[in-house]
C-alpha positions in Angstrom: 101.0 119.6 204.9 99.5 120.0 201.5 102.1 119.4 199.1 102.6 122.5 197.5 103.8 123.7 201.1 106.1 120.9 201.6 107.6 121.8 198.4 108.0 124.9 199.5 109.5 124.0 202.9 112.0 121.7 201.2 113.2 124.2 198.6 113.3 127.3 201.6 116.1 124.9 203.5 118.3 124.4 200.5 118.3 128.3 199.6 118.7 128.6 202.9 121.7 126.3 202.7 122.9 128.6 200.0 122.6 131.7 201.2 124.5 131.0 204.7 127.7 129.3 202.4 127.5 132.8 200.0 127.3 135.0 203.2 129.9 133.3 205.2 132.0 132.5 202.1 131.9 128.9 203.0 131.7 126.5 199.4 128.0 125.5 199.0 128.9 121.8 198.5 130.5 122.1 202.4 127.7 124.1 204.0 125.1 121.7 202.7 126.3 119.1 205.1 123.8 120.4 207.8 123.7 118.1 211.1 120.7 116.2 209.4 122.3 115.9 206.1 124.6 113.0 206.2 124.0 109.2 206.3 123.4 108.6 209.9 120.4 110.4 209.9 118.8 108.1 207.3 120.4 105.3 208.8 118.5 105.8 212.0 115.4 106.3 210.2 115.9 103.1 208.2 116.1 101.5 211.3 113.2 102.7 212.8 111.0 102.3 209.7 112.4 99.9 207.8 114.5 97.1 209.3 111.8 95.0 211.1 110.5 94.1 207.6 113.9 94.0 205.4 116.4 92.4 207.2 117.8 89.0 207.4 117.3 86.0 204.8 113.9 86.8 205.0 113.9 90.5 203.9 110.2 91.4 202.4 110.8 90.6 198.6 114.5 89.7 199.5 115.4 93.8 200.0 117.7 93.5 203.3 118.8 97.0 204.6 120.6 95.7 208.0 124.1 97.0 206.1 122.3 100.2 204.6 125.2 102.5 207.0 128.3 100.7 206.0 127.7 100.4 202.2 126.6 104.0 202.0 129.6 105.6 204.3 132.1 108.4 202.6 129.6 109.0 200.1 129.8 110.2 197.3 132.4 108.1 195.6 132.8 106.6 192.4 132.1 103.2 193.3 128.6 104.0 194.9 125.4 101.9 193.7 122.7 104.2 194.4 120.2 101.7 193.7 119.1 100.8 196.9 118.7 104.5 197.8 116.1 105.5 194.7 114.3 102.8 195.7 114.0 103.8 199.3 113.6 107.3 198.3 110.4 106.1 195.8 108.8 104.5 198.4 109.0 107.2 201.0 108.3 109.9 198.8 105.1 108.0 197.3 104.2 107.2 200.9 104.1 103.5 200.3 106.4 102.7 203.1 106.5 102.4 205.9 103.1 100.7 205.0 99.7 102.1 205.9 98.9 100.0 208.7 102.4 100.4 210.4 103.8 102.6 212.9 104.2 105.9 210.6 106.7 108.5 211.0 105.3 111.9 211.1 105.0 114.1 208.9 108.4 116.3 210.0 110.2 112.9 209.8 109.2 112.3 206.2 110.3 115.4 205.2 113.4 115.8 206.8 114.4 112.2 205.2 113.1 113.2 201.7 115.0 116.4 201.8 118.5 115.0 202.6 118.0 111.8 200.7 117.7 114.3 197.6 120.5 116.3 198.5 123.0 113.6 199.1 122.1 111.7 195.5 122.5 115.0 193.5 125.9 115.4 195.2 127.0 112.1 193.9 124.9 112.8 190.7 127.2 116.3 190.5 130.4 114.8 191.5 130.3 111.9 189.3 127.8 112.3 186.3 126.3 109.5 184.5 124.3 110.8 181.9 123.7 107.4 180.4 124.7 106.3 177.0 121.8 105.5 174.3 122.8 102.9 171.3 125.5 104.9 169.5 124.3 103.8 166.3 120.1 103.5 166.5 117.9 102.9 163.1 115.5 104.9 162.4 111.8 103.7 163.3 109.0 102.7 160.7 107.3 106.2 162.0 110.5 107.7 162.1 111.1 107.0 158.3 107.8 107.9 157.3 108.3 111.2 159.1 112.0 111.7 157.6 110.5 110.7 154.1 107.5 113.4 154.5 110.4 116.4 155.7 113.3 115.9 152.9 111.2 115.1 150.1 107.4 116.6 151.0 106.1 112.9 149.8 103.6 111.5 152.4 104.0 107.8 152.5 102.5 104.8 154.4 105.5 103.3 155.6 103.6 100.5 157.4 103.3 99.2 153.4 107.3 99.3 153.1 108.5 98.3 156.5 107.6 95.8 159.1 106.7 97.2 163.0 109.6 98.0 165.2 109.9 95.9 168.8 108.4 97.7 171.4 110.5 97.6 174.8 110.2 100.1 177.7 106.7 101.1 176.4 107.9 102.5 173.3 109.4 101.3 169.7 112.5 103.7 169.3 114.5 101.6 172.2 115.7 98.1 170.4 116.2 99.5 167.1 120.0 98.7 167.3 120.3 96.1 164.4 119.5 96.1 160.7 119.2 92.3 159.8 119.4 91.5 155.9 116.1 90.9 155.0 115.4 94.7 156.5 117.9 95.9 154.6 116.3 94.4 151.3 113.2 95.9 152.2 114.7 99.4 152.6 116.4 99.1 148.9 113.1 98.4 147.9 111.6 101.0 149.7 114.2 103.6 148.6 113.6 102.6 144.9 109.8 103.4 145.1 110.2 106.4 147.1 112.9 108.2 145.0 110.6 107.1 141.8 107.4 108.8 143.0 109.1 111.5 144.3 111.1 112.7 141.2 108.1 111.6 139.1 109.9 109.7 136.1 108.0 107.3 133.5 106.5 104.1 135.2 107.2 101.2 133.2 103.7 99.6 134.4 100.5 101.2 136.3 101.4 101.0 140.0 98.8 100.7 142.3 97.3 100.8 146.3 94.5 99.1 148.0 92.7 100.9 150.8 90.7 98.6 153.2 88.1 99.6 155.7 87.5 97.6 158.9 84.8 95.0 158.7 83.4 96.3 162.0 82.9 100.2 160.4 79.3 101.7 160.9 78.5 103.3 157.4 75.3 104.9 158.1 76.0 108.4 159.2 78.7 111.6 157.7 82.5 111.1 157.6 84.7 114.2 159.0 86.2 116.1 155.7 83.5 114.6 152.9 80.5 116.8 151.8 77.7 117.5 154.1 75.2 115.5 152.9 77.0 112.1 152.1 77.2 109.1 154.4 79.8 106.6 155.1 82.9 105.8 152.6 86.3 107.3 153.0 88.3 110.1 152.6 92.5 109.6 151.8 95.2 111.5 150.3 97.0 109.8 147.8 100.3 111.0 145.8 100.1 110.5 142.2 103.4 110.3 140.9 103.0 111.5 137.4 100.2 113.4 135.2 98.0 111.0 133.2 94.8 108.4 133.8 93.9 106.7 136.9 91.6 104.0 137.6 89.6 103.5 141.0 87.6 100.7 141.8 85.3 99.8 144.6 84.2 97.1 146.3 81.3 96.7 149.0 80.7 95.1 151.9 79.2 91.4 151.9 78.0 88.7 154.5 79.3 85.8 155.3 76.9 84.3 152.4 78.5 86.9 150.1 75.6 88.9 149.8 76.0 92.6 149.8 74.9 94.5 153.0 71.9 96.5 152.8 71.3 96.7 149.1 67.3 96.8 149.1 66.9 99.6 147.1 68.9 101.7 144.4 71.9 103.7 145.9 74.2 106.6 144.4 77.7 106.0 144.8 80.5 108.8 144.2 83.8 109.2 143.1 85.9 112.6 144.8 88.9 114.0 143.5 89.8 117.0 145.9 86.4 117.0 147.3 84.6 117.6 144.0 82.8 114.7 142.2 84.4 112.8 138.9 82.1 110.1 138.6 78.9 108.7 139.8 77.8 105.1 140.2 73.9 103.8 140.6 73.7 100.6 142.5 70.6 98.5 141.8 69.5 95.2 143.7 70.1 92.4 141.8 67.6 90.3 140.3 67.3 87.2 141.7 69.6 86.2 144.6 72.6 86.3 142.5 75.0 89.0 144.3 78.5 88.2 142.2 78.4 90.9 139.9 76.9 93.8 141.6 80.5 95.7 142.3 82.0 94.1 139.4 81.4 97.2 137.3 82.5 100.0 140.0 85.4 101.2 138.7 86.1 104.6 136.9 88.9 106.0 135.3 89.7 109.6 135.2 92.9 112.2 134.7 94.5 114.0 137.1 97.7 115.8 137.7 100.7 114.6 139.4 100.9 115.2 143.4 98.9 114.7 146.2 95.5 114.5 146.1 91.8 113.6 148.4 90.1 111.0 147.2 87.0 110.2 148.6 84.1 107.7 147.9 80.8 108.2 149.5 76.9 107.4 149.0 74.9 110.7 149.0 72.4 110.3 151.8 69.1 109.2 151.0 65.8 110.0 153.5 66.2 108.1 156.8 62.9 106.7 158.2 62.5 105.7 161.3 62.2 101.9 162.0 59.5 100.3 163.1 60.9 98.2 166.4 60.1 98.1 169.6 63.5 99.3 170.9 66.0 102.0 169.8 68.2 100.4 167.4 71.4 100.1 167.8 74.4 103.3 166.6 76.4 100.2 165.3 75.1 98.6 162.2 77.8 96.1 160.5 76.9 92.9 160.8 74.0 91.1 159.2 73.3 88.7 161.8 73.4 90.7 164.7 72.7 94.4 163.8 72.7 94.4 159.9 73.4 97.2 157.6 70.6 99.1 156.4 72.7 100.8 153.2 75.3 99.4 151.1 78.8 100.2 152.6 82.4 100.4 151.3 84.8 97.6 151.9 87.7 98.6 149.7 89.1 101.0 147.0 92.1 100.4 145.1 93.8 103.1 143.0 96.1 102.2 140.1 97.5 104.2 137.5 98.9 106.2 135.0 98.0 104.0 132.5 98.4 106.7 129.3 100.4 108.9 131.0 100.3 112.8 129.8 103.6 113.2 127.8 103.0 116.9 127.4 103.3 117.0 130.8 106.0 115.1 131.6 108.2 117.2 129.3 107.5 120.8 130.7 110.4 121.7 132.5 111.1 121.6 136.2 109.3 124.7 137.0 106.1 124.1 135.3 105.8 120.9 136.7 103.9 121.3 139.9 104.1 118.6 142.3 105.7 119.4 146.0 108.1 116.3 145.7 109.5 117.8 142.6 109.6 121.0 144.4 111.5 119.6 147.5 114.2 117.9 145.1 114.9 120.0 142.1 116.0 123.2 144.0 117.7 124.1 140.6 117.4 123.0 137.1 120.1 122.9 134.3 118.9 125.3 131.4 121.1 123.2 128.8 122.9 119.3 129.1 126.2 120.9 129.9 125.3 122.4 133.1 123.4 119.0 134.4 126.5 117.6 136.5 126.9 121.0 138.4 123.4 121.1 139.3 123.2 117.6 139.9 125.8 118.2 142.6 123.8 121.2 144.3 120.4 118.9 144.4 122.2 116.2 146.0 124.5 118.4 148.5 121.5 120.0 149.5 119.5 116.9 149.9 122.5 114.8 152.1 122.8 118.0 154.7 119.1 117.3 155.6 119.5 113.5 154.9 122.6 113.0 157.2 121.7 115.4 159.6 124.8 117.5 159.1 127.3 119.0 157.7 128.5 117.8 154.1 131.9 116.7 152.8 133.2 116.2 149.7 133.3 112.4 150.6 129.4 112.3 151.2 128.9 113.3 147.5 131.4 110.5 145.5 129.0 107.6 145.6 125.3 109.4 144.9 127.3 111.6 142.2 128.7 108.2 140.6 125.4 106.9 140.1 124.0 109.6 138.9 126.9 110.0 136.1 126.2 106.6 135.3 123.0 106.8 134.9 123.5 109.8 132.8 126.1 108.6 130.5 124.4 105.2 130.2 121.0 106.8 128.9 122.9 109.8 126.4 124.7 106.1 124.7 121.1 104.5 124.6 119.4 107.8 123.4 122.4 108.8 120.9 121.3 105.8 118.8 118.0 106.1 118.6 118.1 109.8 117.9 120.3 109.1 114.9 117.1 108.0 112.9 115.4 111.6 114.4 116.6 114.9 113.6 114.4 116.6 116.0 115.6 118.6 118.5 113.2 118.7 120.5 113.4 115.3 121.0 116.7 115.5 121.4 116.2 118.2 124.4 113.6 116.3 125.9 115.9 112.9 126.1 118.9 115.2 128.5 116.1 116.4 130.6 114.7 112.8 131.2 118.4 111.5 131.6 119.1 114.3 133.9 115.7 113.3 136.1 116.7 109.7 136.2 120.0 110.5 137.1 118.7 112.3 140.1 116.6 109.5 140.9 119.3 107.0 141.4 121.4 109.3 143.5 118.2 109.9 145.7 118.2 106.0 145.8 121.3 105.9 146.9 121.1 108.5 149.6 118.1 106.8 150.8 119.9 103.7 151.9 123.2 105.3 152.9 123.5 104.7 156.7 124.0 108.1 157.9 120.4 108.4 156.6 119.2 105.1 157.7 120.9 105.3 161.6 121.2 107.9 164.2 125.1 108.0 164.8 126.5 109.4 168.2 130.0 109.5 168.6 131.5 107.5 171.7 134.6 109.1 174.0 137.0 107.3 175.2 137.9 108.4 179.5 142.0 109.4 180.4 141.5 109.2 183.6 139.8 106.8 185.3 139.5 108.8 188.9 138.8 112.1 187.0 135.0 112.7 187.9 135.1 115.5 185.3 135.7 113.1 182.5 132.6 110.6 183.3 130.4 112.6 181.0 130.9 114.9 177.7 128.6 116.6 175.4 127.1 115.8 172.2 128.0 117.8 169.2 125.7 120.2 168.3 124.4 118.4 164.9 123.9 115.3 167.4 121.8 117.4 169.4 120.2 118.8 166.7 118.7 115.1 166.1 118.0 114.3 169.4 115.7 117.5 169.7 114.2 116.8 166.4 113.6 113.3 166.7 112.5 113.7 170.3 109.5 116.5 169.3 108.9 116.1 165.7 110.2 112.3 165.4 111.7 113.2 162.1 114.9 115.2 160.8 116.2 118.6 161.8 115.4 121.3 159.6 117.2 124.0 158.0 117.1 126.2 161.0 118.5 123.9 163.6 121.2 122.8 161.3 122.2 126.0 160.5 122.7 126.7 164.5 124.2 123.5 164.7 127.0 124.6 162.0 127.5 127.4 163.9 128.3 126.0 167.2 125.3 128.0 168.8 122.6 125.0 169.7 124.3 124.4 173.0 123.6 127.8 174.2 120.6 127.6 176.9 119.0 130.8 175.5 119.1 129.3 171.7 118.4 126.1 173.0 115.1 127.1 174.6 113.9 129.4 171.7 114.2 126.6 169.7 112.1 124.1 172.0 109.7 126.9 172.0 109.7 127.1 168.1 109.4 123.4 167.5 106.3 122.7 169.7 104.2 125.3 168.4 104.9 124.0 164.6 102.6 121.2 163.3 105.3 118.4 163.3 105.2 118.4 167.0 101.7 116.1 166.3 104.4 113.3 166.4 104.2 114.0 170.1 100.7 112.9 170.0 101.0 110.0 167.6 104.7 108.7 168.5 104.8 109.2 172.2 101.2 109.5 173.9 99.4 106.7 171.5 102.3 104.6 173.4 102.3 106.0 176.7 98.7 105.9 177.1 98.0 102.2 175.1 96.0 103.9 172.3 98.2 101.7 169.9 96.4 98.8 171.3 92.7 100.2 170.5 92.7 98.5 167.1 93.4 95.1 169.1 90.6 95.5 170.8 86.9 93.9 170.5 85.0 93.7 173.3 82.5 90.7 173.5 79.4 91.9 171.1 77.1 89.6 173.0 77.7 91.6 176.1 78.2 95.2 174.5 76.5 94.4 170.7 76.6 98.6 170.3 80.5 98.7 169.9 82.2 99.3 166.4 84.7 100.4 165.1 83.7 104.0 165.1 83.3 103.9 168.2 86.8 102.5 168.6 88.2 105.5 166.5 86.3 107.9 168.8 88.1 106.5 172.0 91.4 107.0 170.6 90.8 110.7 169.2 89.2 111.7 172.4 92.2 111.3 174.0 94.6 112.5 171.4 93.0 115.7 171.2 92.8 116.4 175.1 96.6 115.4 174.8 97.1 117.9 171.6 95.0 120.3 173.6 97.2 120.4 176.6 100.4 120.6 174.0 99.2 123.4 172.2 97.4 126.0 174.8 100.7 124.8 176.9 98.6 124.2 179.9 99.6 122.3 183.0 99.9 118.8 182.4 97.8 118.1 185.8 94.6 118.8 183.0 95.7 115.0 181.9 94.0 114.3 185.6 91.4 116.5 185.9 89.3 119.0 183.9 86.0 120.1 183.2 85.9 119.6 179.0 86.9 116.8 176.9 86.7 116.3 173.1 83.5 114.8 171.6 81.6 113.5 168.2 78.4 112.8 168.1 78.7 108.7 168.4 81.0 109.3 171.7 78.5 112.1 173.1 76.0 109.1 172.6 77.9 106.8 174.1 78.8 108.3 176.7 75.0 110.0 177.5 75.9 113.7 176.6 73.2 115.7 174.8 73.8 118.6 172.5 76.5 117.3 170.4 75.8 116.7 167.1 78.0 115.9 163.6 81.1 113.7 163.0 83.4 116.4 163.8 85.1 116.0 167.2 85.0 119.8 169.2 85.5 121.0 172.9 82.8 120.1 175.1 82.1 121.7 178.3 81.0 119.3 181.0 78.1 119.6 183.4 79.1 118.5 186.7 77.4 115.2 186.7 78.9 114.1 183.4 81.5 111.6 184.8 84.0 112.5 181.9 86.7 114.9 181.7 90.5 113.3 182.5 92.4 110.8 181.5 91.2 108.4 183.5 87.4 108.7 182.7 88.2 107.9 178.8 86.7 105.1 177.3 90.0 104.6 175.6 92.0 103.8 178.9 88.6 101.9 180.6 88.5 99.9 177.3 92.2 98.8 177.2 92.5 97.8 180.7 89.3 95.9 180.6 88.6 92.4 179.5 86.3 91.2 176.5 83.6 90.5 178.9 84.2 92.5 182.1 86.5 95.4 184.0 89.5 94.0 185.7 90.2 96.2 188.6 93.7 94.6 188.7 94.4 95.8 185.3 93.6 99.3 186.0 95.1 99.5 189.1 98.3 98.0 187.6 97.9 100.5 184.7 97.1 103.6 187.1 100.1 102.5 189.3 102.8 102.3 186.2 101.7 105.1 184.4 100.5 107.5 186.4 102.0 107.3 189.6 105.2 105.6 188.7 105.1 103.3 191.2 104.9 99.6 189.0 104.2 97.2 191.5 106.5 94.0 191.4 106.1 90.9 188.8 103.7 88.3 189.9 105.1 85.3 191.5 104.9 82.1 189.4 102.2 79.7 188.8 99.9 82.0 190.6 96.2 80.3 189.8 94.0 82.6 187.2 90.6 84.4 188.9 87.7 82.3 188.9 84.7 83.5 186.5 81.1 83.7 187.6 79.7 80.3 188.9 76.1 79.2 188.0 73.9 80.6 190.7 76.3 82.6 192.6 76.1 86.3 192.0 79.9 87.7 192.8 80.5 90.6 191.7 84.5 91.1 190.8 85.5 93.1 194.0 84.2 89.9 196.3 86.1 87.3 193.7 89.1 88.9 193.5 88.8 89.1 197.5 88.5 85.2 197.3 92.0 85.5 195.1 93.7 87.4 197.6 92.8 85.0 200.7 96.0 83.3 198.7 99.5 85.0 200.4 101.4 84.6 197.6 98.4 86.6 195.7 97.7 88.9 198.4 101.4 90.8 198.3 100.7 92.4 195.2 97.0 92.7 194.9 96.6 94.3 198.4 98.5 97.1 196.5 97.0 97.1 192.9 93.4 96.3 193.0 92.0 99.1 195.7 93.6 101.3 192.7 91.6 99.4 190.3 88.4 99.4 192.4 87.7 103.6 192.2 87.3 103.0 188.8 85.0 100.2 188.6 82.0 102.4 188.0 83.2 102.4 184.4 82.4 99.1 182.3 84.6 97.7 180.2 83.7 100.0 177.5 83.9 103.4 179.2 79.8 103.8 179.9 78.7 104.5 183.7 77.2 102.4 185.6 75.7 101.6 189.2 75.1 98.1 189.2 77.4 95.2 188.0 74.6 92.6 187.0 72.4 93.0 190.0 75.2 94.0 192.1 75.5 97.4 193.5 79.2 98.8 192.1 81.3 99.2 195.5 84.2 101.9 194.2 85.8 102.4 197.6 89.5 102.4 196.7 92.8 103.0 198.5 95.9 104.6 197.0 99.5 103.5 197.8 100.0 105.8 200.7 96.6 104.7 202.4 94.5 107.1 201.5 91.0 106.1 201.0 89.4 107.0 197.6 85.7 106.4 196.6 85.3 106.5 192.9 87.1 108.8 190.4 86.4 112.1 192.0 88.5 111.2 194.9 90.6 109.0 192.7 92.1 112.3 191.0 91.8 114.5 193.7 94.3 112.1 195.5 96.6 111.8 192.7 96.9 115.4 192.5 97.9 115.9 196.1 100.9 114.4 195.3 101.3 115.9 191.5 105.1 115.4 191.5 104.4 111.7 191.3 102.3 112.0 188.2 104.5 114.7 186.8 107.8 112.5 187.7 106.1 109.3 185.6 105.6 111.9 182.7 108.9 113.1 182.7 110.3 109.7 183.0 108.0 108.4 179.7 109.3 111.6 178.0 112.8 110.8 178.7 112.2 106.8 178.1 111.1 108.3 174.4 113.1 111.2 173.8 116.2 109.9 174.7 115.6 106.1 173.2 116.7 104.3 176.0 115.2 103.0 179.5 115.5 105.4 182.3 118.0 103.7 184.8 118.0 104.5 188.9 121.1 106.9 187.8 118.5 109.7 186.2 116.5 109.8 189.4 118.3 113.4 190.4 117.8 114.4 186.7 114.2 113.6 186.5 113.7 115.4 190.3 115.6 118.7 188.9 113.3 118.9 186.0 110.0 118.2 188.0 111.1 121.1 190.5 112.1 123.5 187.3 108.5 122.7 186.0 106.7 123.0 189.2 107.7 126.3 189.1 106.1 127.4 185.9 102.4 125.2 187.0 103.9 122.2 185.4 103.2 123.6 182.0 104.1 121.3 179.2 106.8 123.5 177.5 108.4 123.8 180.8 108.7 120.1 181.4 110.1 119.9 177.8 112.7 122.8 178.2 113.9 121.2 181.5 114.0 117.9 179.7 116.1 119.9 176.8 118.6 120.9 179.3 119.5 118.1 181.4 122.3 116.4 181.7 121.3 113.0 180.4 119.7 115.0 177.4 122.7 117.1 176.1 125.8 114.8 177.4 126.9 111.0 177.0 129.0 108.5 179.6 132.7 108.2 178.5 133.6 104.8 177.8 
């Protein structure tokens, strides 16, 4: 029976029971107990199809079901552990069990047992809710901290330069963030001081700087997206200039292992751009002789710039290009003097240092005249006279703490920041009084109190940024009065806690004023209000965090910078291709989110997103330029859904070859949600090719599976990966593996034979609820900041069923998650 028909059949059964209950006046929970809906009917199924393998001391994988009926008698009940039921249901619903080579039940038997088990598990969840408990105190991740500073202060920062990376658990870096070591606390203090100084724009004691390094394997022979047409190579970065004044940019060029500047065989121009306008041009010339020591030592330029964020570009004007007179097509990669040398010079790093001479006239302007997004975010008021300074400071601190602490502000919250403000304002006043005694200038005195006011705001802001209410997400825990009362097993989180859960889920950042206002009014728990906010937030640009924080981790895109294929086998690979791989996948995911399309398009679609470099790698013509755009694909392109993307195909390969085992495991875990068991200890490695013996990877794995200890897992994993074997280790389509024809015949866990990517995608879409359920569990893990447990099974199934009614659109999945019990509640302690 088709999946949609199966889903309709099961839904119709539930609806029929409910209608009968209403007509007869019987409580629905009683009426749901149909003759089939009891433990015995499930026990009979287990006895007929499972006990032969899962019984006794030698039960398959140690999972014995001999006492299944007695263990689940008189349920639902408070102490019933549903783990075994959820395991059984998962294997049956996926078609994994009973095994394909055994005597399998009829489709009707499958439908009946799935319906009964789901309904029974749902009754247990309704009677004894267990929404789970994320850590009550959780530190912001590095990415969340970066986004919070951006939204609180309108200040772009690179938190990776300030804070260490967060450890990953269960696939995401926002799970194990409950501790704050002394070393990390020191980093937060230093970061707060630097950020507050940048945001307020107070005078610096000494020039500050930043260095931007380009990857050594970056080819720079072509146009970089965002830079002016007619240029090649280089980079474009956004930099926040804290004060108006004079800054210096220093440029260094790529060198080979002999410290020679690469590609410098003739003169080249090099341009410095501010906001895409040229402010300086250098001319590079080959050195006389063979000494390249000082070729780039004079590539320093000073310029005056206003405060705030500006785009800084360094690039080369494109010169004429000529055909290379060689016997074969040149590589697209061009970055290594000894394998595929650069044809032109390339940028290695740029540094931005300053200000050297601050513009004092600009610095003493009144606040409304100093144009900086961060100052506008901070100085919502500015005193006209010195006597108004403290009242204005308190208003500013109140505004900042409400956003930073993500809740209503009490007078106690203002005490510490205002104490820092008062001490700084008074201390600087005493210092300034002695200085002004020798100067009768009223203008100087006027400037002095304004500088003291801004210094006070800066230290007050620093204190806010190291406050636990900013650095930690805190949720209140409740204690249970009555152990037997099922209604006391869970409690709703507060409206402010819900606002934070929602914003960190969809934005990886602070709730905005609209969310906080609704929370303060007690409106956010209302279903219609909550759904309105979900739709609003998904259309906001801040929802890009779902791409860069959720999708990047779920789809292993964060692994790409660490992967480099064997360049002897794949000499055309470079960082440009690596970046293009990741961008294709991000843009496909973003397209589904922004169009609010069905998430099934992630599995199969007739389009993708390409630039010229990636299109050429895939063998798709008609795409020119460095920018990515949607490309409708011809039927024979072998491109489209996630499993055809170079990013995932490379991330699931070895440096020298493909790995059906890694690819199969990835599909089982991240697409189908049926991860295989961990391998037994001391499993021998797969033998690589032997001299004189041309064996394919499939043949070598077949030898590997001859060991029974290996076969138990590999018989499940490898056949899924074989279906992807027509893509090589960097995602190119192929027909041969060496001299051996690629055999892409595989099998899904339910026993369905699939030959190649087309049939693999079709097989996955036969059971769409498996992929959507997997995505729901990944989204919930990310959104809740905790692993998904077997107790969450009923909630996951409710979310999938709700999304199915809307063609599995992305917003319907998110709305159902946000409306679910695990998202809205906490378990009572």
